[in-house]
Residue frames as qw, qx, qy, qz and C-alpha x, y, z in Angstrom:
[[0.938, 0.144, 0.005, -0.314, -8.04, -10.67, -23.14],
 [0.616, -0.408, 0.646, 0.192, -5.84, -13.72, -22.90],
 [0.557, 0.596, -0.425, -0.393, -4.24, -14.56, -26.24],
 [0.833, -0.123, 0.539, 0.042, -3.96, -18.19, -27.16],
 [0.044, -0.541, 0.622, 0.565, -1.49, -19.03, -29.85],
 [0.831, 0.407, 0.328, -0.189, -2.39, -20.50, -33.18],
 [0.173, -0.579, 0.644, 0.469, -0.09, -21.81, -35.83],
 [0.845, 0.450, 0.066, -0.281, -0.36, -23.13, -39.33],
 [0.478, -0.341, 0.714, 0.382, 1.90, -25.78, -40.76],
 [0.195, 0.299, -0.564, -0.745, 1.98, -25.95, -44.51],
 [0.704, 0.268, 0.490, -0.439, -1.35, -27.21, -45.84],
 [0.190, 0.432, -0.722, -0.506, 0.27, -29.02, -48.73],
 [0.855, 0.108, -0.107, -0.495, -1.80, -31.65, -50.57],
 [0.606, -0.260, 0.750, 0.044, -1.24, -35.34, -50.10],
 [0.737, 0.599, -0.100, -0.296, -0.70, -35.77, -53.84],
 [0.902, 0.069, 0.201, 0.375, 1.60, -38.08, -55.71],
 [0.592, 0.372, 0.028, 0.714, 4.92, -36.32, -56.17],
 [0.104, -0.669, 0.126, -0.725, 3.96, -33.64, -53.61],
 [0.427, -0.099, -0.777, 0.452, 4.82, -34.32, -50.00],
 [0.406, -0.751, -0.329, -0.403, 2.02, -33.47, -47.58],
 [0.232, 0.368, -0.549, 0.714, 3.50, -31.60, -44.66],
 [0.014, 0.300, 0.794, -0.529, 0.47, -31.27, -42.54],
 [0.044, 0.530, 0.715, 0.454, -3.12, -30.65, -43.37],
 [0.210, -0.814, -0.380, -0.388, -4.24, -27.94, -41.00],
 [0.041, 0.622, -0.340, 0.704, -3.67, -25.32, -38.38],
 [0.415, -0.473, 0.529, -0.569, -3.09, -26.32, -34.72],
 [0.934, -0.013, -0.246, -0.261, -3.80, -29.96, -35.56],
 [0.892, 0.043, -0.325, 0.312, -0.31, -31.07, -34.57],
 [0.206, 0.533, -0.406, 0.714, 0.93, -28.39, -32.19],
 [0.409, -0.277, -0.753, 0.436, 0.66, -28.14, -28.40],
 [0.071, 0.026, 0.175, -0.982, -1.47, -24.98, -28.27],
 [0.003, -0.550, -0.835, 0.001, -5.16, -24.75, -27.38],
 [0.111, -0.506, -0.209, -0.830, -7.63, -21.94, -27.99],
 [0.074, 0.011, 0.650, -0.757, -9.19, -20.55, -24.80],
 [0.147, 0.510, 0.829, -0.176, -12.85, -21.03, -23.90],
 [0.277, 0.844, 0.424, -0.176, -15.18, -19.08, -26.23],
 [0.082, -0.666, 0.394, 0.628, -12.28, -17.84, -28.34],
 [0.757, 0.512, 0.406, -0.004, -12.82, -18.10, -32.09],
 [0.254, -0.551, 0.483, 0.631, -9.98, -17.85, -34.61],
 [0.710, 0.597, 0.374, -0.006, -10.56, -17.39, -38.35],
 [0.070, -0.766, 0.391, 0.505, -8.18, -16.66, -41.18],
 [0.833, 0.548, -0.023, -0.072, -6.57, -17.56, -44.48],
 [0.537, -0.527, 0.539, 0.380, -3.26, -19.16, -45.45],
 [0.658, 0.681, -0.228, -0.227, -1.66, -19.00, -48.88],
 [0.735, -0.341, 0.546, 0.215, 0.64, -21.88, -49.91],
 [0.574, 0.713, -0.335, -0.224, 3.04, -22.15, -52.87],
 [0.719, -0.335, 0.598, 0.115, 4.77, -25.49, -53.52],
 [0.657, 0.667, -0.264, -0.232, 6.91, -26.45, -56.52],
 [0.687, -0.374, 0.589, 0.204, 9.31, -29.17, -57.67],
 [0.503, 0.629, -0.473, -0.357, 11.39, -30.19, -60.66],
 [0.300, 0.302, -0.903, 0.055, 13.03, -33.38, -59.38],
 [0.792, -0.261, 0.143, -0.533, 11.11, -36.30, -57.95],
 [0.268, -0.323, 0.906, -0.061, 11.59, -39.87, -56.79],
 [0.776, 0.150, -0.395, -0.469, 10.34, -42.63, -59.09],
 [0.898, -0.225, -0.349, 0.144, 10.37, -45.30, -56.42],
 [0.614, -0.669, 0.044, 0.417, 13.77, -44.69, -54.85],
 [0.587, 0.171, 0.322, 0.723, 15.33, -43.33, -58.07],
 [0.005, -0.759, -0.167, 0.629, 15.63, -39.56, -58.21],
 [0.417, 0.251, 0.580, 0.653, 15.00, -38.03, -61.64],
 [0.214, 0.452, 0.102, -0.860, 13.33, -35.19, -63.52],
 [0.472, 0.481, 0.723, 0.150, 10.86, -35.04, -66.42],
 [0.145, -0.145, 0.274, 0.939, 11.37, -32.52, -69.24],
 [0.144, -0.438, -0.702, -0.543, 7.74, -33.02, -70.28],
 [0.377, -0.751, -0.530, 0.110, 6.62, -31.51, -66.96],
 [0.220, 0.633, -0.168, 0.723, 9.25, -28.89, -66.21],
 [0.016, 0.100, -0.624, 0.775, 8.37, -27.31, -62.86],
 [0.375, -0.518, -0.724, -0.260, 5.14, -28.55, -61.28],
 [0.017, -0.188, 0.362, -0.913, 3.51, -25.94, -59.04],
 [0.341, -0.579, -0.736, -0.086, 0.65, -26.32, -56.58],
 [0.012, -0.227, 0.255, -0.940, -0.91, -23.27, -54.94],
 [0.343, -0.555, -0.754, -0.081, -3.76, -23.03, -52.48],
 [0.185, -0.398, 0.240, -0.866, -5.69, -20.62, -50.31],
 [0.440, -0.290, -0.843, 0.107, -7.05, -22.26, -47.18],
 [0.403, -0.585, 0.040, -0.703, -9.75, -20.93, -44.86],
 [0.463, -0.063, -0.806, 0.363, -9.39, -22.10, -41.27],
 [0.472, -0.599, -0.004, -0.647, -11.74, -21.77, -38.30],
 [0.505, -0.007, -0.767, 0.395, -10.95, -22.86, -34.73],
 [0.464, -0.625, -0.065, -0.624, -13.32, -22.52, -31.77],
 [0.175, 0.213, -0.812, 0.515, -12.55, -23.13, -28.10],
 [0.604, -0.491, -0.525, -0.345, -15.49, -24.96, -26.51],
 [0.659, -0.743, -0.021, 0.112, -13.44, -25.06, -23.32],
 [0.095, -0.853, 0.499, 0.122, -9.80, -24.33, -22.54],
 [0.401, -0.347, 0.840, 0.116, -9.08, -28.01, -23.18],
 [0.534, 0.367, 0.756, 0.088, -11.50, -28.84, -26.01],
 [0.143, 0.537, -0.262, -0.789, -11.26, -27.24, -29.47],
 [0.687, 0.460, 0.561, 0.027, -13.06, -27.84, -32.78],
 [0.109, -0.538, 0.427, 0.719, -11.27, -26.97, -36.03],
 [0.699, 0.537, 0.473, -0.005, -12.33, -26.88, -39.68],
 [0.169, -0.523, 0.446, 0.706, -10.36, -26.15, -42.86],
 [0.686, 0.601, 0.406, -0.050, -11.37, -25.71, -46.50],
 [0.325, -0.470, 0.437, 0.695, -8.68, -25.25, -49.22],
 [0.660, 0.717, 0.110, -0.194, -9.07, -23.99, -52.77],
 [0.610, -0.381, 0.548, 0.427, -6.28, -25.46, -54.91],
 [0.673, 0.717, -0.037, -0.179, -4.84, -24.92, -58.38],
 [0.726, -0.305, 0.486, 0.379, -1.98, -26.65, -60.21],
 [0.597, 0.779, -0.112, -0.158, 0.11, -26.16, -63.34],
 [0.815, -0.150, 0.321, 0.458, 3.22, -27.47, -65.13],
 [0.011, -0.782, 0.221, 0.583, 5.71, -25.16, -66.87],
 [0.122, 0.401, -0.751, -0.510, 6.36, -27.56, -69.79],
 [0.104, 0.126, 0.980, 0.110, 4.55, -30.19, -71.82],
 [0.309, -0.270, -0.528, -0.744, 0.86, -30.54, -72.62],
 [0.341, -0.446, -0.794, 0.232, -0.64, -31.51, -69.25],
 [0.149, -0.641, -0.143, -0.739, -3.15, -28.86, -68.21],
 [0.038, 0.120, -0.672, 0.730, -3.52, -27.69, -64.64],
 [0.378, -0.539, -0.719, -0.224, -6.64, -28.19, -62.52],
 [0.035, -0.234, 0.367, -0.900, -8.38, -26.12, -59.87],
 [0.582, -0.465, -0.475, -0.469, -11.21, -26.32, -57.36],
 [0.538, -0.582, 0.385, -0.474, -12.14, -26.85, -53.73],
 [0.371, 0.296, -0.877, 0.076, -10.34, -29.87, -52.33],
 [0.548, -0.326, -0.768, 0.062, -11.33, -31.60, -49.04],
 [0.404, -0.715, 0.096, -0.562, -13.08, -30.24, -45.98],
 [0.558, 0.071, -0.720, 0.408, -11.35, -31.27, -42.77],
 [0.528, -0.677, 0.000, -0.512, -12.98, -31.25, -39.30],
 [0.563, 0.147, -0.691, 0.429, -10.98, -32.08, -36.15],
 [0.605, -0.744, -0.099, -0.265, -11.74, -32.32, -32.44],
 [0.501, 0.419, -0.533, 0.538, -8.71, -31.62, -30.25],
 [0.683, -0.678, -0.150, -0.227, -8.62, -32.42, -26.52],
 [0.208, 0.561, -0.637, 0.486, -5.90, -31.74, -23.95],
 [0.814, -0.363, -0.379, -0.248, -6.46, -34.67, -21.61],
 [0.823, -0.423, -0.189, 0.328, -3.43, -34.60, -19.29],
 [0.193, 0.848, -0.254, 0.423, -1.01, -32.06, -17.81],
 [0.844, -0.434, -0.153, 0.275, 1.94, -32.77, -15.55],
 [0.099, -0.943, 0.313, 0.049, 4.85, -30.75, -14.18],
 [0.906, 0.223, -0.140, 0.331, 8.32, -31.76, -15.32],
 [0.533, 0.069, -0.277, 0.797, 10.84, -30.52, -12.79],
 [0.151, -0.503, -0.407, 0.747, 10.52, -27.09, -11.22],
 [0.171, 0.510, -0.087, -0.838, 9.77, -25.09, -14.35],
 [0.132, 0.108, -0.797, -0.580, 8.73, -27.56, -17.04],
 [0.636, 0.225, 0.421, -0.606, 5.20, -28.57, -18.09],
 [0.036, -0.055, 0.903, 0.426, 4.13, -31.51, -20.26],
 [0.611, 0.267, 0.224, -0.711, 0.75, -31.54, -21.98],
 [0.253, 0.057, 0.929, 0.265, -0.77, -34.59, -23.66],
 [0.462, 0.398, 0.021, -0.792, -3.25, -33.87, -26.45],
 [0.425, 0.180, 0.870, 0.175, -5.43, -36.22, -28.44],
 [0.338, 0.413, -0.175, -0.827, -7.18, -35.47, -31.73],
 [0.529, 0.326, 0.781, 0.062, -9.80, -37.13, -33.92],
 [0.131, 0.466, -0.293, -0.824, -10.08, -35.96, -37.52],
 [0.586, 0.446, 0.676, 0.012, -12.38, -36.46, -40.49],
 [0.088, 0.520, -0.332, -0.782, -11.92, -35.27, -44.07],
 [0.569, 0.407, 0.709, 0.087, -13.85, -35.80, -47.30],
 [0.269, 0.139, 0.441, 0.845, -13.87, -34.25, -50.78],
 [0.216, 0.473, 0.305, -0.798, -16.02, -31.16, -51.25],
 [0.631, 0.545, -0.113, -0.542, -16.63, -31.91, -54.91],
 [0.920, 0.127, 0.361, 0.085, -16.19, -34.71, -57.42],
 [0.137, 0.840, -0.433, -0.298, -12.79, -33.59, -58.71],
 [0.873, 0.383, -0.302, 0.004, -10.63, -35.70, -61.04],
 [0.598, -0.686, 0.414, 0.003, -8.20, -37.65, -58.85],
 [0.859, 0.025, 0.434, 0.270, -6.72, -39.89, -61.57],
 [0.531, 0.787, 0.047, 0.311, -4.65, -37.21, -63.31],
 [0.580, -0.740, 0.143, 0.310, -1.57, -36.96, -61.12],
 [0.379, -0.295, -0.482, 0.732, 0.47, -34.87, -60.64],
 [0.063, -0.290, -0.211, -0.931, -2.05, -32.25, -61.88],
 [0.461, -0.577, -0.646, -0.192, -4.95, -33.46, -59.70],
 [0.168, -0.657, 0.224, -0.700, -5.90, -31.23, -56.79],
 [0.553, -0.399, 0.568, -0.460, -6.39, -34.19, -54.42],
 [0.047, 0.174, -0.979, -0.098, -6.63, -37.95, -54.06],
 [0.568, -0.180, -0.402, -0.696, -10.38, -38.09, -53.39],
 [0.510, -0.171, -0.828, 0.162, -10.38, -40.33, -50.33],
 [0.527, -0.705, -0.058, -0.470, -12.49, -39.94, -47.20],
 [0.512, 0.283, -0.653, 0.481, -10.18, -40.18, -44.19],
 [0.659, -0.726, -0.121, -0.158, -10.36, -40.77, -40.46],
 [0.515, 0.463, -0.494, 0.526, -7.34, -39.95, -38.30],
 [0.689, -0.701, -0.178, 0.048, -6.23, -40.27, -34.72],
 [0.433, 0.635, -0.318, 0.555, -3.36, -38.15, -33.38],
 [0.690, -0.635, -0.224, 0.266, -1.36, -38.02, -30.15],
 [0.326, 0.754, -0.173, 0.543, 0.73, -34.95, -29.30],
 [0.690, -0.510, -0.268, 0.437, 3.25, -34.50, -26.48],
 [0.220, 0.824, -0.017, 0.522, 4.18, -30.88, -25.78],
 [0.679, -0.430, -0.284, 0.523, 6.94, -29.84, -23.36],
 [0.173, 0.835, 0.009, 0.523, 7.63, -26.24, -22.35],
 [0.643, -0.475, -0.255, 0.544, 10.21, -24.79, -19.99],
 [0.156, -0.544, 0.044, 0.823, 10.29, -21.00, -19.88],
 [0.473, 0.625, -0.125, -0.608, 10.14, -19.77, -23.47],
 [0.146, 0.382, -0.857, -0.315, 11.65, -22.99, -24.88],
 [0.798, 0.091, 0.366, -0.470, 9.46, -25.83, -26.10],
 [0.064, 0.243, -0.898, -0.360, 9.49, -29.14, -27.96],
 [0.736, 0.184, 0.260, -0.597, 6.47, -30.85, -29.52],
 [0.032, -0.179, 0.941, 0.286, 6.30, -34.41, -30.80],
 [0.650, 0.273, 0.279, -0.652, 3.15, -35.45, -32.65],
 [0.019, -0.137, 0.915, 0.379, 2.06, -38.45, -34.70],
 [0.653, 0.242, 0.209, -0.687, -1.19, -39.31, -36.53],
 [0.300, 0.045, 0.922, 0.241, -2.44, -42.54, -38.06],
 [0.440, 0.337, -0.118, -0.824, -4.66, -41.89, -41.08],
 [0.489, 0.233, 0.840, 0.000, -7.26, -44.45, -42.19],
 [0.217, 0.363, -0.351, -0.836, -7.98, -43.76, -45.87],
 [0.705, 0.332, 0.515, -0.356, -11.14, -44.96, -47.58],
 [0.563, 0.204, 0.662, 0.451, -11.27, -46.50, -51.05],
 [0.183, 0.566, -0.108, -0.797, -11.50, -44.16, -54.03],
 [0.701, 0.504, 0.505, 0.003, -13.08, -44.41, -57.47],
 [0.196, -0.432, 0.456, 0.753, -11.16, -43.67, -60.69],
 [0.604, 0.570, 0.054, -0.555, -12.56, -42.90, -64.13],
 [0.378, 0.422, -0.766, -0.304, -11.53, -46.15, -65.82],
 [0.904, -0.127, -0.131, -0.386, -12.74, -49.74, -65.82],
 [0.947, -0.150, -0.098, 0.265, -9.40, -51.34, -64.98],
 [0.033, 0.914, -0.379, 0.145, -5.92, -50.36, -63.79],
 [0.872, 0.130, -0.377, 0.284, -2.53, -51.96, -63.11],
 [0.428, -0.845, 0.306, -0.102, -0.50, -51.77, -59.90],
 [0.167, -0.482, 0.853, 0.112, 1.68, -54.84, -59.49],
 [0.236, 0.222, 0.935, 0.144, -1.20, -56.80, -61.04],
 [0.176, -0.267, -0.480, -0.817, -4.25, -56.06, -63.16],
 [0.158, 0.322, 0.698, -0.620, -7.45, -54.93, -61.39],
 [0.053, -0.364, -0.687, -0.627, -10.74, -55.13, -63.35],
 [0.238, -0.759, -0.573, 0.198, -12.56, -52.49, -61.33],
 [0.176, 0.730, 0.021, 0.660, -12.73, -48.73, -60.86],
 [0.615, -0.776, -0.005, -0.139, -12.36, -49.04, -57.06],
 [0.533, 0.505, -0.499, 0.461, -8.89, -48.46, -55.60],
 [0.746, -0.570, -0.295, 0.177, -7.83, -49.60, -52.14],
 [0.150, 0.850, -0.252, 0.436, -5.91, -46.74, -50.53],
 [0.689, -0.069, -0.549, 0.467, -3.08, -47.63, -48.11],
 [0.426, -0.875, -0.224, 0.054, -3.12, -45.98, -44.71],
 [0.443, 0.625, -0.246, 0.594, -0.50, -43.46, -43.61],
 [0.606, -0.612, -0.289, 0.419, 1.46, -42.32, -40.56],
 [0.270, 0.775, -0.007, 0.572, 2.30, -38.60, -40.35],
 [0.674, -0.549, -0.261, 0.418, 4.75, -37.46, -37.67],
 [0.282, 0.791, -0.065, 0.538, 6.47, -34.20, -36.77],
 [0.624, -0.430, -0.305, 0.577, 8.90, -32.66, -34.31],
 [0.111, 0.878, 0.076, 0.460, 8.91, -28.93, -33.49],
 [0.646, -0.389, -0.263, 0.602, 11.61, -27.24, -31.42],
 [0.244, 0.581, 0.121, 0.767, 11.85, -23.52, -30.71],
 [0.092, -0.114, -0.470, 0.871, 10.80, -20.59, -28.55],
 [0.193, -0.618, -0.678, -0.348, 7.23, -19.72, -27.61],
 [0.098, -0.129, -0.359, 0.919, 6.29, -16.35, -26.16],
 [0.291, 0.572, 0.596, -0.483, 2.86, -14.65, -25.77],
 [0.422, 0.780, 0.033, -0.461, 3.33, -12.68, -29.00],
 [0.383, 0.676, -0.583, -0.237, 5.98, -14.65, -30.88],
 [0.884, -0.144, 0.444, -0.001, 6.71, -18.27, -31.80],
 [0.391, 0.690, -0.566, -0.224, 9.76, -19.37, -33.79],
 [0.817, -0.211, 0.527, -0.106, 10.35, -23.05, -34.47],
 [0.169, 0.426, -0.808, -0.371, 12.38, -25.50, -36.50],
 [0.846, 0.094, 0.222, -0.476, 10.40, -28.41, -37.95],
 [0.014, 0.287, -0.928, -0.238, 11.08, -32.00, -38.93],
 [0.744, 0.177, 0.228, -0.602, 8.21, -33.87, -40.61],
 [0.064, -0.217, 0.941, 0.252, 7.80, -37.38, -41.93],
 [0.773, 0.182, 0.049, -0.606, 5.09, -39.14, -43.95],
 [0.107, -0.247, 0.955, 0.121, 5.03, -42.94, -44.29],
 [0.735, 0.119, -0.191, -0.640, 2.57, -45.00, -46.35],
 [0.541, -0.207, 0.798, -0.167, 1.76, -48.56, -45.27],
 [0.642, 0.321, 0.688, 0.110, 1.73, -50.32, -48.62],
 [0.408, 0.837, -0.049, -0.362, 1.13, -49.13, -52.15],
 [0.845, 0.166, 0.312, 0.402, 3.52, -49.54, -55.05],
 [0.320, -0.484, 0.241, 0.778, 6.23, -47.57, -56.86],
 [0.495, 0.738, -0.053, -0.456, 5.77, -45.45, -59.97],
 [0.858, 0.163, 0.387, 0.296, 6.84, -47.55, -62.94],
 [0.387, -0.304, 0.328, 0.807, 9.62, -46.11, -65.15],
 [0.028, 0.024, -0.428, -0.903, 8.31, -43.30, -67.39],
 [0.209, -0.539, -0.785, -0.224, 4.73, -43.89, -66.20],
 [0.255, -0.611, -0.013, -0.749, 2.31, -41.46, -64.56],
 [0.053, -0.134, 0.785, -0.603, 1.82, -41.65, -60.78],
 [0.472, -0.381, -0.705, -0.366, -1.28, -43.33, -59.36],
 [0.462, -0.665, 0.035, -0.586, -3.46, -42.54, -56.34],
 [0.892, -0.442, 0.035, -0.088, -2.38, -45.65, -54.39],
 [0.616, 0.511, -0.433, 0.415, 1.38, -45.24, -54.87],
 [0.692, -0.497, -0.306, 0.425, 3.50, -45.59, -51.77],
 [0.186, 0.822, -0.036, 0.537, 4.30, -41.98, -50.83],
 [0.709, -0.518, -0.228, 0.421, 7.02, -41.48, -48.23],
 [0.361, 0.707, -0.038, 0.606, 8.86, -38.29, -47.45],
 [0.559, -0.549, -0.299, 0.544, 10.87, -36.30, -44.94],
 [0.244, 0.780, 0.125, 0.562, 11.08, -32.51, -44.82],
 [0.459, -0.364, -0.343, 0.734, 12.77, -29.83, -42.73],
 [0.090, 0.721, 0.333, 0.602, 11.69, -26.24, -42.29],
 [0.224, -0.163, -0.428, 0.860, 11.19, -23.17, -40.15],
 [0.143, -0.697, -0.589, -0.383, 8.03, -21.30, -39.13],
 [0.151, -0.031, -0.343, 0.927, 7.26, -18.01, -37.45],
 [0.170, -0.727, -0.595, -0.297, 4.07, -16.48, -36.06],
 [0.260, -0.025, -0.268, 0.927, 3.70, -13.02, -34.61],
 [0.062, -0.793, -0.597, 0.103, 0.88, -11.06, -32.97],
 [0.269, 0.570, 0.096, 0.771, 0.89, -7.46, -34.17],
 [0.292, -0.269, -0.551, 0.734, 1.29, -5.10, -31.19],
 [0.142, 0.144, 0.028, -0.979, -0.92, -2.35, -32.66],
 [0.649, -0.069, -0.366, -0.664, -3.88, -4.58, -33.68],
 [0.493, -0.294, 0.700, -0.424, -5.12, -6.75, -30.84],
 [0.732, 0.071, 0.654, -0.175, -5.37, -10.46, -31.67],
 [0.713, 0.665, -0.122, -0.185, -4.26, -10.11, -35.29],
 [0.682, -0.428, 0.545, 0.234, -1.61, -12.70, -36.13],
 [0.549, 0.679, -0.412, -0.260, 0.78, -13.09, -39.05],
 [0.832, -0.249, 0.486, 0.096, 2.35, -16.45, -39.91],
 [0.525, 0.712, -0.417, -0.208, 5.03, -17.54, -42.35],
 [0.752, -0.347, 0.559, 0.046, 7.07, -20.61, -43.08],
 [0.519, 0.593, -0.549, -0.277, 9.26, -22.57, -45.46],
 [0.810, -0.217, 0.536, -0.093, 9.71, -26.34, -45.81],
 [0.391, 0.609, -0.620, -0.302, 12.01, -28.43, -48.00],
 [0.987, -0.028, 0.074, -0.142, 11.73, -32.14, -48.81],
 [0.103, -0.729, 0.672, 0.079, 15.10, -33.83, -48.20],
 [0.084, -0.160, 0.976, 0.121, 14.19, -37.49, -48.84],
 [0.660, 0.211, 0.205, -0.691, 11.29, -39.31, -50.42],
 [0.254, 0.031, 0.935, 0.244, 9.71, -42.13, -52.38],
 [0.126, 0.527, 0.753, 0.374, 7.26, -41.46, -55.22],
 [0.077, -0.904, -0.330, 0.259, 6.98, -37.77, -54.32],
 [0.448, 0.767, -0.012, 0.459, 8.45, -34.53, -55.60],
 [0.566, -0.208, -0.293, 0.742, 11.38, -32.79, -53.97],
 [0.003, 0.834, 0.396, 0.385, 9.23, -29.77, -53.26],
 [0.244, 0.004, -0.309, 0.919, 9.96, -26.36, -51.82],
 [0.220, -0.701, -0.646, -0.207, 6.93, -25.00, -49.97],
 [0.141, 0.090, -0.257, 0.952, 6.30, -21.47, -48.70],
 [0.224, -0.672, -0.701, -0.077, 3.33, -20.31, -46.64],
 [0.054, 0.106, -0.217, 0.969, 1.97, -16.99, -45.41],
 [0.275, -0.568, -0.756, -0.176, -1.21, -16.33, -43.49],
 [0.126, -0.301, 0.201, -0.924, -3.33, -13.86, -41.57],
 [0.434, -0.418, -0.798, -0.006, -5.56, -14.83, -38.63],
 [0.210, -0.445, 0.183, -0.851, -7.77, -12.97, -36.17],
 [0.323, -0.239, -0.868, 0.292, -8.96, -14.17, -32.76],
 [0.375, -0.495, -0.118, -0.775, -12.31, -13.01, -31.36],
 [0.054, -0.031, -0.846, 0.530, -13.42, -13.49, -27.77],
 [0.415, -0.414, -0.556, -0.590, -17.09, -14.42, -27.44]]
């Protein structure tokens, strides 16, 4: 059976003070599942930070100590054809702080459904191949969790639509993937009758700014092994900065850049069983935490 590769990039939450690396598996890579191949599995994520950016000022908060977010995400990916895949992810998330009185929260976050289509392939030189891939995504909260308790909240509570374009180049075992997604975020409701951004708002509805999420992967890709270095960036179009010594808010401007490395490996003695692992580190940001994120996962591909 032909093995198609699958890869998970850290499914970190788009929370204030926590930089979202990427929301799901294979959403932003250049790999497609084969026709009638079905991949299912789980990924565990551990992300923590002590220092964060209050606007552009880097600081810490002794009342929080180390803020930790953990999640277990179920992912399913089905190949309708070799060039058309449907993906779905569901994460269960829990948070805690090592100091102070803020209590952690837990629960199912947002379900995410994506349709991924490889619409163009062209040769580049004698040995190179370029694939162009488009993706449409939809996500919405699975439950009515508290979103106005950052950084302990498990999510922001917005319903999102996204469009992504991915360019994947491979020559021999070497590859490079450039991907970028524009995320349209719907308004959210908070549990208060008014709130202040840069002006007072007498409503419980919050206008969420849209985002642009981009990434670059460079590495080697073989039938049973992929090793890659990653560079990821999140940019928010609008929003406002955290005020000095204030709590973050759902519509803060959250920008961040991270670097990392990821590995996936098909076990030779169990057909189609794949192990994944990765680490990512935020190197620059605005209104996010300087988080260290580690992931590990197990996935199995069935041919139908």
